[in-house]
C-alpha positions as a printed NumPy array, in Angstrom:
array([[ -46.81 ,  -10.885, -104.69 ],
       [ -46.729,  -13.139, -101.619],
       [ -44.879,  -16.43 , -101.899],
       [ -46.977,  -19.462, -101.028],
       [ -44.928,  -21.586,  -98.599],
       [ -45.733,  -24.803,  -96.76 ],
       [ -43.717,  -25.905,  -93.729],
       [ -43.942,  -29.64 ,  -92.995],
       [ -43.058,  -30.592,  -89.44 ],
       [ -43.498,  -28.073,  -86.641],
       [ -40.704,  -28.79 ,  -84.2  ],
       [ -38.478,  -25.989,  -82.93 ],
       [ -36.911,  -25.432,  -86.354],
       [ -40.182,  -25.631,  -88.276],
       [ -41.918,  -23.297,  -85.845],
       [ -39.116,  -20.733,  -86.067],
       [ -39.037,  -20.822,  -89.873],
       [ -42.816,  -20.694,  -90.296],
       [ -43.411,  -17.801,  -87.906],
       [ -40.509,  -15.755,  -89.275],
       [ -41.643,  -16.212,  -92.882],
       [ -45.138,  -15.141,  -91.875],
       [ -43.716,  -12.048,  -90.162],
       [ -41.865,  -11.246,  -93.394],
       [ -45.095,  -11.253,  -95.381],
       [ -45.217,  -14.745,  -96.913],
       [ -48.378,  -16.857,  -97.   ],
       [ -47.404,  -19.755,  -94.725],
       [ -49.151,  -23.064,  -94.154],
       [ -47.869,  -25.067,  -91.174],
       [ -48.498,  -28.832,  -91.122],
       [ -47.861,  -31.411,  -88.412],
       [ -49.498,  -34.619,  -87.195],
       [ -49.388,  -33.373,  -83.586],
       [ -52.503,  -31.286,  -82.933],
       [ -50.937,  -29.565,  -79.911],
       [ -48.214,  -28.109,  -82.16 ],
       [ -50.796,  -26.957,  -84.696],
       [ -52.856,  -25.361,  -81.947],
       [ -49.79 ,  -23.556,  -80.623],
       [ -48.71 ,  -22.069,  -83.96 ],
       [ -52.144,  -21.343,  -85.461],
       [ -52.177,  -17.634,  -84.556],
       [ -48.704,  -17.032,  -85.978],
       [ -49.074,  -18.362,  -89.548],
       [ -51.618,  -18.012,  -92.344],
       [ -52.997,  -21.545,  -91.972],
       [ -52.218,  -24.416,  -89.604],
       [ -53.329,  -27.955,  -90.46 ],
       [ -53.082,  -31.29 ,  -88.691],
       [ -51.965,  -33.946,  -91.168],
       [ -49.433,  -36.728,  -91.64 ],
       [ -46.703,  -35.301,  -93.88 ],
       [ -45.708,  -38.814,  -95.014],
       [ -49.159,  -39.615,  -96.409],
       [ -49.387,  -38.733, -100.104],
       [ -53.194,  -38.531, -100.152],
       [ -53.189,  -36.21 ,  -97.16 ],
       [ -50.63 ,  -33.918,  -98.782],
       [ -52.51 ,  -33.863, -102.079],
       [ -55.685,  -32.924, -100.225],
       [ -53.808,  -29.84 ,  -98.987],
       [ -53.05 ,  -28.828, -102.57 ],
       [ -49.331,  -29.401, -102.13 ],
       [ -48.701,  -28.879, -105.849],
       [ -49.87 ,  -25.265, -105.568],
       [ -47.05 ,  -24.18 , -103.255],
       [ -44.031,  -22.208, -104.464],
       [ -41.799,  -23.587, -101.707],
       [ -41.988,  -26.587,  -99.383],
       [ -39.776,  -26.7  ,  -96.309],
       [ -39.313,  -30.186,  -94.878],
       [ -38.551,  -29.161,  -91.317],
       [ -38.444,  -32.601,  -89.729],
       [ -34.93 ,  -34.012,  -89.476],
       [ -34.665,  -36.547,  -86.681],
       [ -37.091,  -38.923,  -88.421],
       [ -35.106,  -39.844,  -91.538],
       [ -37.934,  -41.857,  -93.098],
       [ -40.428,  -39.011,  -92.64 ],
       [ -38.12 ,  -36.43 ,  -94.221],
       [ -37.475,  -38.719,  -97.203],
       [ -41.174,  -39.496,  -97.696],
       [ -42.181,  -35.841,  -97.429],
       [ -39.447,  -34.778,  -99.864],
       [ -40.512,  -37.383, -102.416],
       [ -44.161,  -36.361, -102.146],
       [ -43.304,  -32.694, -102.664],
       [ -41.064,  -33.364, -105.657],
       [ -43.52 ,  -35.792, -107.261],
       [ -46.297,  -33.229, -106.781],
       [ -44.359,  -30.554, -108.644],
       [ -43.605,  -28.119, -105.815],
       [ -41.415,  -25.388, -107.274],
       [ -38.663,  -25.522, -104.651],
       [ -38.069,  -28.07 , -101.899],
       [ -35.825,  -27.236,  -98.953],
       [ -35.167,  -30.061,  -96.495],
       [ -33.567,  -30.138,  -93.06 ],
       [ -30.706,  -32.619,  -92.716],
       [ -28.997,  -33.891,  -89.599],
       [ -25.851,  -35.259,  -91.251],
       [ -23.944,  -35.15 ,  -94.526],
       [ -25.202,  -38.64 ,  -95.452],
       [ -28.779,  -37.57 ,  -94.728],
       [ -28.244,  -34.518,  -96.958],
       [ -26.876,  -36.667,  -99.794],
       [ -29.946,  -38.901,  -99.681],
       [ -32.309,  -35.928,  -99.742],
       [ -30.435,  -34.372, -102.665],
       [ -30.442,  -37.625, -104.624],
       [ -34.226,  -37.873, -104.338],
       [ -34.668,  -34.313, -105.536],
       [ -34.366,  -31.796, -102.683],
       [ -33.272,  -28.466, -104.174],
       [ -31.481,  -27.405, -100.993],
       [ -30.587,  -29.078,  -97.714],
       [ -29.934,  -27.157,  -94.528],
       [ -28.146,  -27.929,  -91.279],
       [ -29.83 ,  -25.566,  -88.773],
       [ -27.693,  -26.378,  -85.737],
       [ -24.416,  -26.076,  -87.646],
       [ -25.574,  -22.963,  -89.513],
       [ -26.722,  -21.169,  -86.377],
       [ -23.508,  -22.027,  -84.539],
       [ -21.428,  -20.654,  -87.402],
       [ -23.537,  -17.502,  -87.711],
       [ -23.341,  -16.869,  -83.961],
       [ -19.557,  -17.207,  -84.046],
       [ -19.335,  -14.802,  -86.998],
       [ -21.597,  -12.223,  -85.373],
       [ -19.57 ,  -12.307,  -82.155],
       [ -16.281,  -12.029,  -84.01 ],
       [ -17.49 ,   -9.164,  -86.232],
       [ -20.959,   -7.689,  -85.576],
       [ -20.828,   -5.61 ,  -88.785],
       [ -20.243,   -8.445,  -91.21 ],
       [ -22.81 ,   -9.598,  -93.734],
       [ -24.953,  -12.656,  -93.058],
       [ -24.075,  -15.909,  -94.777],
       [ -26.171,  -19.084,  -94.783],
       [ -24.87 ,  -22.297,  -96.333],
       [ -27.194,  -24.677,  -98.166],
       [ -26.093,  -28.202,  -98.975],
       [ -22.507,  -28.809, -100.044],
       [ -22.047,  -26.06 , -102.613],
       [ -24.761,  -23.396, -102.421],
       [ -24.909,  -20.315, -100.185],
       [ -27.44 ,  -17.558,  -99.674],
       [ -25.963,  -14.254,  -98.568],
       [ -27.577,  -11.074,  -97.217],
       [ -25.755,   -7.827,  -97.959],
       [ -26.714,   -4.471,  -96.398],
       [ -26.879,   -1.856,  -99.147],
       [ -23.862,    0.441,  -99.469],
       [ -24.425,    4.185,  -99.943],
       [ -22.855,    4.075, -103.398],
       [ -25.492,    1.538, -104.559],
       [ -28.554,    3.632, -103.638],
       [ -30.74 ,    4.618, -106.633],
       [ -28.783,    2.297, -108.941],
       [ -30.422,   -0.684, -110.622],
       [ -29.302,   -4.306, -110.416],
       [ -28.192,   -4.19 , -114.048],
       [ -25.96 ,   -1.218, -113.29 ],
       [ -24.323,   -2.955, -110.34 ],
       [ -23.974,   -6.203, -112.316],
       [ -23.488,   -8.617, -109.401],
       [ -23.819,  -11.602, -111.727],
       [ -20.752,  -10.751, -113.802],
       [ -18.72 ,   -9.155, -111.031],
       [ -19.235,  -11.851, -108.408],
       [ -21.09 ,  -14.726, -110.167],
       [ -23.924,  -14.291, -107.662],
       [ -27.616,  -13.776, -108.499],
       [ -29.749,  -11.247, -106.622],
       [ -33.   ,  -13.103, -105.882],
       [ -34.717,  -10.589, -103.633],
       [ -34.623,   -7.598, -101.3  ],
       [ -35.466,   -7.169,  -97.635],
       [ -37.211,   -3.783,  -97.545],
       [ -39.129,   -2.299,  -94.605],
       [ -39.477,   -5.716,  -93.011],
       [ -40.853,   -7.328,  -96.181],
       [ -39.244,   -9.809,  -98.57 ],
       [ -39.468,   -8.561, -102.161],
       [ -39.031,  -11.383, -104.683],
       [ -40.771,   -9.777, -107.662],
       [ -37.721,   -7.876, -108.916],
       [ -35.954,   -7.427, -112.237],
       [ -32.711,   -5.964, -113.563],
       [ -34.192,   -2.438, -113.636],
       [ -35.358,   -2.479, -110.01 ],
       [ -33.721,    0.474, -108.2  ],
       [ -32.049,   -0.09 , -104.847],
       [ -33.203,    1.991, -101.895],
       [ -31.398,    3.092,  -98.762],
       [ -31.578,    0.484,  -95.948],
       [ -32.388,   -2.351,  -98.372],
       [ -30.733,   -5.707,  -97.778],
       [ -29.906,   -7.674, -100.917],
       [ -30.409,  -11.45 , -100.965],
       [ -27.996,  -13.265, -103.281],
       [ -27.526,  -16.931, -104.119],
       [ -24.574,  -18.73 , -105.662],
       [ -21.722,  -21.1  , -104.959],
       [ -20.058,  -21.098, -101.538],
       [ -16.791,  -20.078, -103.155],
       [ -18.321,  -17.   , -104.803],
       [ -20.282,  -16.13 , -101.647],
       [ -17.108,  -16.062,  -99.633],
       [ -15.389,  -14.028, -102.347],
       [ -18.071,  -11.333, -102.249],
       [ -18.025,  -11.457,  -98.451],
       [ -14.347,  -10.494,  -98.501],
       [ -14.64 ,   -8.008, -101.364],
       [ -17.416,   -5.732, -100.097]])
């Protein structure tokens, strides 16, 4: 089942996130007040709409409450990111991820209800450094001050075993939330889902546990 995702603010970060999610099979709606940005991205997402992301009525007219995930991709405009986050949370969006430009910005977004905050420039710099230092290491992405999402290429010994058999939750205190399989993100999984060769597991948990599993596998 496709996840229904709305990306609010189509700058460089928003454009990259929206187009990549669409490539991975998600239903993606891109929203920005700048028509030229909407025109540019329209062929690379499911739907592209010109609207002011800080206007509650405009967001409600888009059916914001029906989205599984909202990504607040604007960061430089602090007021806009706060307004958009509040609208999404008040509308009952299942998960709100907001771009932050500083730790104080992140704290504000978290206090008003953002489920995760991301620091794209810092994250990409760290990931680039890790990939240069060790091209075979697993991917790690930090959210906020205490949450990490980690991608782990499947080991041969895991193939044809279920998640319950591998028991990541008890062994590493990390939850498997999805697979990357054949270029698609699979989120509709359960403890009996078998792992296939070339899968990539997506896990979420505390930064401490993410780094522990990173060193252990």
